[in-house]
N, CA, C and O atoms as a printed pandas DataFrame, in Angstrom:
     atom_number atom_name residue_name chain_id  residue_number  x_coord  y_coord  z_coord
0              1         N          UNK        A               1  -39.696  -15.114   52.326
1              2        CA          UNK        A               1  -38.910  -15.273   53.531
2              3         C          UNK        A               1  -37.729  -14.301   53.549
3              4         O          UNK        A               1  -37.386  -13.761   54.601
4              5         N          UNK        A               2  -37.102  -14.074   52.381
5              6        CA          UNK        A               2  -35.925  -13.201   52.345
6              7         C          UNK        A               2  -36.293  -11.760   52.688
7              8         O          UNK        A               2  -35.504  -11.043   53.303
8              9         N          UNK        A               3  -37.487  -11.341   52.292
9             10        CA          UNK        A               3  -37.912   -9.979   52.585
10            11         C          UNK        A               3  -38.129   -9.740   54.064
11            12         O          UNK        A               3  -37.934   -8.625   54.546
12            13         N          UNK        A               4  -38.524  -10.753   54.779
13            14        CA          UNK        A               4  -38.776  -10.612   56.207
14            15         C          UNK        A               4  -37.481  -10.591   57.011
15            16         O          UNK        A               4  -37.449  -10.053   58.118
16            17         N          UNK        A               5  -36.412  -11.174   56.465
17            18        CA          UNK        A               5  -35.139  -11.222   57.182
18            19         C          UNK        A               5  -34.162  -10.179   56.650
19            20         O          UNK        A               5  -33.007  -10.144   57.076
20            21         N          UNK        A               6  -34.609   -9.324   55.722
21            22        CA          UNK        A               6  -33.778   -8.259   55.158
22            23         C          UNK        A               6  -32.537   -8.796   54.463
23            24         O          UNK        A               6  -31.457   -8.216   54.562
24            25         N          UNK        A               7  -32.702   -9.908   53.761
25            26        CA          UNK        A               7  -31.606  -10.487   52.982
26            27         C          UNK        A               7  -31.665   -9.870   51.582
27            28         O          UNK        A               7  -32.174  -10.476   50.640
28            29         N          UNK        A               8  -31.134   -8.656   51.473
29            30        CA          UNK        A               8  -31.268   -7.848   50.265
30            31         C          UNK        A               8  -30.724   -8.546   49.021
31            32         O          UNK        A               8  -31.411   -8.535   47.999
32            33         N          UNK        A               9  -29.548   -9.147   49.036
33            34        CA          UNK        A               9  -29.059   -9.808   47.823
34            35         C          UNK        A               9  -29.995  -10.924   47.341
35            36         O          UNK        A               9  -30.188  -11.103   46.139
36            37         N          UNK        A              10  -30.567  -11.663   48.277
37            38        CA          UNK        A              10  -31.479  -12.739   47.896
38            39         C          UNK        A              10  -32.766  -12.171   47.291
39            40         O          UNK        A              10  -33.306  -12.736   46.340
40            41         N          UNK        A              11  -33.250  -11.074   47.828
41            42        CA          UNK        A              11  -34.460  -10.441   47.285
42            43         C          UNK        A              11  -34.199   -9.963   45.863
43            44         O          UNK        A              11  -35.012  -10.205   44.971
44            45         N          UNK        A              12  -33.073   -9.285   45.638
45            46        CA          UNK        A              12  -32.752   -8.814   44.292
46            47         C          UNK        A              12  -32.534   -9.982   43.337
47            48         O          UNK        A              12  -32.933   -9.909   42.175
48            49         N          UNK        A              13  -31.913  -11.043   43.805
49            50        CA          UNK        A              13  -31.711  -12.220   42.958
50            51         C          UNK        A              13  -33.049  -12.814   42.537
51            52         O          UNK        A              13  -33.216  -13.215   41.385
52            53         N          UNK        A              14  -33.993  -12.872   43.454
53            54        CA          UNK        A              14  -35.313  -13.420   43.124
54            55         C          UNK        A              14  -36.035  -12.522   42.127
55            56         O          UNK        A              14  -36.721  -13.023   41.235
56            57         N          UNK        A              15  -35.895  -11.218   42.259
57            58        CA          UNK        A              15  -36.508  -10.295   41.305
58            59         C          UNK        A              15  -35.933  -10.520   39.917
59            60         O          UNK        A              15  -36.675  -10.547   38.935
60            61         N          UNK        A              16  -34.615  -10.682   39.825
61            62        CA          UNK        A              16  -33.978  -10.921   38.526
62            63         C          UNK        A              16  -34.436  -12.247   37.943
63            64         O          UNK        A              16  -34.731  -12.328   36.750
64            65         N          UNK        A              17  -34.498  -13.279   38.757
65            66        CA          UNK        A              17  -34.939  -14.595   38.284
66            67         C          UNK        A              17  -36.374  -14.517   37.774
67            68         O          UNK        A              17  -36.677  -15.053   36.708
68            69         N          UNK        A              18  -37.248  -13.868   38.508
69            70        CA          UNK        A              18  -38.635  -13.750   38.079
70            71         C          UNK        A              18  -38.757  -12.949   36.789
71            72         O          UNK        A              18  -39.585  -13.271   35.936
72            73         N          UNK        A              19  -37.949  -11.919   36.639
73            74        CA          UNK        A              19  -37.962  -11.132   35.406
74            75         C          UNK        A              19  -37.516  -11.971   34.218
75            76         O          UNK        A              19  -38.127  -11.914   33.151
76            77         N          UNK        A              20  -36.460  -12.745   34.397
77            78        CA          UNK        A              20  -35.963  -13.602   33.310
78            79         C          UNK        A              20  -37.001  -14.661   32.946
79            80         O          UNK        A              20  -37.228  -14.923   31.765
80            81         N          UNK        A              21  -37.623  -15.262   33.934
81            82        CA          UNK        A              21  -38.660  -16.265   33.666
82            83         C          UNK        A              21  -39.838  -15.624   32.936
83            84         O          UNK        A              21  -40.384  -16.214   32.004
84            85         N          UNK        A              22  -40.229  -14.432   33.350
85            86        CA          UNK        A              22  -41.327  -13.739   32.682
86            87         C          UNK        A              22  -41.013  -13.417   31.230
87            88         O          UNK        A              22  -41.862  -13.589   30.356
88            89         N          UNK        A              23  -39.812  -12.957   30.971
89            90        CA          UNK        A              23  -39.408  -12.652   29.590
90            91         C          UNK        A              23  -39.377  -13.935   28.765
91            92         O          UNK        A              23  -39.834  -13.945   27.623
92            93         N          UNK        A              24  -38.847  -15.008   29.325
93            94        CA          UNK        A              24  -38.785  -16.277   28.608
94            95         C          UNK        A              24  -40.180  -16.798   28.286
95            96         O          UNK        A              24  -40.422  -17.282   27.181
96            97         N          UNK        A              25  -41.095  -16.703   29.240
97            98        CA          UNK        A              25  -42.464  -17.153   28.992
98            99         C          UNK        A              25  -43.139  -16.312   27.917
99           100         O          UNK        A              25  -43.866  -16.847   27.080
100          101         N          UNK        A              26  -42.910  -15.017   27.931
101          102        CA          UNK        A              26  -43.497  -14.145   26.910
102          103         C          UNK        A              26  -42.962  -14.506   25.527
103          104         O          UNK        A              26  -43.715  -14.519   24.553
104          105         N          UNK        A              27  -41.662  -14.799   25.436
105          106        CA          UNK        A              27  -41.081  -15.191   24.155
106          107         C          UNK        A              27  -41.636  -16.535   23.679
107          108         O          UNK        A              27  -41.887  -16.715   22.487
108          109         N          UNK        A              28  -41.826  -17.467   24.596
109          110        CA          UNK        A              28  -42.404  -18.768   24.238
110          111         C          UNK        A              28  -43.828  -18.624   23.728
111          112         O          UNK        A              28  -44.211  -19.269   22.752
112          113         N          UNK        A              29  -44.601  -17.794   24.376
113          114        CA          UNK        A              29  -45.975  -17.570   23.945
114          115         C          UNK        A              29  -45.992  -16.910   22.566
115          116         O          UNK        A              29  -46.810  -17.275   21.722
116          117         N          UNK        A              30  -45.104  -15.947   22.328
117          118        CA          UNK        A              30  -45.036  -15.291   21.024
118          119         C          UNK        A              30  -44.647  -16.291   19.933
119          120         O          UNK        A              30  -45.216  -16.269   18.841
120          121         N          UNK        A              31  -43.690  -17.158   20.219
121          122        CA          UNK        A              31  -43.284  -18.174   19.252
122          123         C          UNK        A              31  -44.423  -19.137   18.966
123          124         O          UNK        A              31  -44.689  -19.467   17.810
124          125         N          UNK        A              32  -45.084  -19.580   20.000
125          126        CA          UNK        A              32  -46.215  -20.492   19.837
126          127         C          UNK        A              32  -47.326  -19.828   19.027
127          128         O          UNK        A              32  -47.932  -20.462   18.163
128          129         N          UNK        A              33  -47.590  -18.565   19.304
129          130        CA          UNK        A              33  -48.622  -17.846   18.573
130          131         C          UNK        A              33  -48.269  -17.750   17.082
131          132         O          UNK        A              33  -49.135  -17.927   16.226
132          133         N          UNK        A              34  -46.996  -17.469   16.775
133          134        CA          UNK        A              34  -46.584  -17.399   15.375
134          135         C          UNK        A              34  -46.735  -18.749   14.678
135          136         O          UNK        A              34  -47.130  -18.805   13.513
136          137         N          UNK        A              35  -46.426  -19.824   15.378
137          138        CA          UNK        A              35  -46.549  -21.152   14.784
138          139         C          UNK        A              35  -48.009  -21.532   14.567
139          140         O          UNK        A              35  -48.349  -22.123   13.542
140          141         N          UNK        A              36  -48.856  -21.205   15.500
141          142        CA          UNK        A              36  -50.268  -21.559   15.391
142          143         C          UNK        A              36  -50.951  -20.723   14.318
143          144         O          UNK        A              36  -51.788  -21.229   13.571
144          145         N          UNK        A              37  -50.596  -19.441   14.241
145          146        CA          UNK        A              37  -51.268  -18.528   13.315
146          147         C          UNK        A              37  -50.543  -18.403   11.984
147          148         O          UNK        A              37  -50.778  -17.445   11.248
148          149         N          UNK        A              38  -49.674  -19.341   11.660
149          150        CA          UNK        A              38  -48.872  -19.288   10.455
150          151         C          UNK        A              38  -49.744  -19.155    9.202
151          152         O          UNK        A              38  -49.381  -18.433    8.273
152          153         N          UNK        A              39  -50.874  -19.836    9.169
153          154        CA          UNK        A              39  -51.702  -19.842    7.966
154          155         C          UNK        A              39  -52.495  -18.547    7.766
155          156         O          UNK        A              39  -53.095  -18.362    6.707
156          157         N          UNK        A              40  -52.511  -17.668    8.732
157          158        CA          UNK        A              40  -53.284  -16.429    8.618
158          159         C          UNK        A              40  -52.563  -15.320    7.871
159          160         O          UNK        A              40  -53.198  -14.356    7.444
160          161         N          UNK        A              41  -51.276  -15.430    7.707
161          162        CA          UNK        A              41  -50.523  -14.373    7.062
162          163         C          UNK        A              41  -50.248  -13.245    8.026
163          164         O          UNK        A              41  -50.631  -13.306    9.194
164          165         N          UNK        A              42  -49.571  -12.196    7.530
165          166        CA          UNK        A              42  -49.230  -11.070    8.419
166          167         C          UNK        A              42  -50.467  -10.303    8.876
167          168         O          UNK        A              42  -51.438  -10.148    8.135
168          169         N          UNK        A              43  -50.402   -9.837   10.098
169          170        CA          UNK        A              43  -51.495   -9.022   10.629
170          171         C          UNK        A              43  -50.950   -7.689   11.063
171          172         O          UNK        A              43  -49.790   -7.586   11.463
172          173         N          UNK        A              44  -51.775   -6.668   10.989
173          174        CA          UNK        A              44  -51.366   -5.348   11.439
174          175         C          UNK        A              44  -51.930   -5.093   12.827
175          176         O          UNK        A              44  -53.062   -5.468   13.133
176          177         N          UNK        A              45  -51.132   -4.457   13.649
177          178        CA          UNK        A              45  -51.585   -4.140   15.004
178          179         C          UNK        A              45  -52.083   -2.744   15.086
179          180         O          UNK        A              45  -52.507   -2.301   16.154
């Protein structure tokens, strides 16, 4: 809706919020993966 009404600050705020949520989700998945794969030992990429 903000993009259609040219509410630039709201659009940028939503982009920042989505970026923060994406980074947080990626960190949660990485933490969960480390906990689940704890018994496998270190792996090389």
